[in-house]
C-alpha positions in Angstrom: 100.5 87.6 108.6 101.9 86.4 105.3 101.1 88.4 102.2 101.5 86.5 98.9 103.8 88.0 96.3 103.1 85.2 93.8 100.9 87.4 91.7 103.6 90.1 91.3 106.1 87.4 90.4 103.8 85.9 87.9 103.3 89.2 86.2 107.1 89.5 85.5 107.7 85.9 84.8 108.6 84.7 81.3 106.2 81.8 81.7 102.4 81.9 81.3 100.1 80.8 84.0 99.1 77.7 81.9 102.8 76.5 81.8 103.2 77.0 85.6 99.9 75.1 86.3 101.0 72.2 84.1 104.5 72.1 85.6 103.1 72.0 89.2 100.2 69.6 88.3 97.6 71.9 89.9 94.3 73.5 88.9 93.9 77.1 87.8 91.8 77.6 90.9 94.6 76.4 93.2 97.1 78.9 91.6 94.5 81.7 92.1 94.1 80.7 95.8 97.9 81.0 96.2 98.0 84.4 94.6 95.2 85.7 96.8 96.5 84.1 99.9 93.4 82.1 100.4 95.6 78.9 100.6 99.3 78.2 100.6 101.3 75.8 98.5 102.8 72.7 100.1 106.6 73.0 100.7 107.4 70.9 97.7 105.2 72.9 95.4 106.5 76.2 96.8 110.1 75.1 96.0 109.1 74.1 92.4 107.2 77.4 92.0 110.2 79.4 93.2 112.4 77.6 90.8 110.0 78.3 87.9 109.7 82.0 88.9 113.5 82.2 89.3 113.3 83.5 92.8 114.1 82.4 96.3 111.5 80.5 98.3 111.2 83.4 100.8 110.4 85.8 97.9 107.0 84.2 97.4 105.6 85.8 100.6 106.3 88.8 102.8 105.6 89.0 106.5 103.3 91.9 107.4 103.1 93.3 110.9 99.5 93.3 112.2 
């Protein structure tokens, strides 16, 4: 199961949530869903998000053993 690390990365980011939402062209609810793992970003949005957060794409999620 994938566990989102987006929330952790947002907390240490130099950018505010509002900036990230604007850059990605998404709603605040969409970002919240990504943070909670309710939904996942499309691959193109995930790449942009990783670039904004200055991390690798694979840093956005961790794989947890069930």
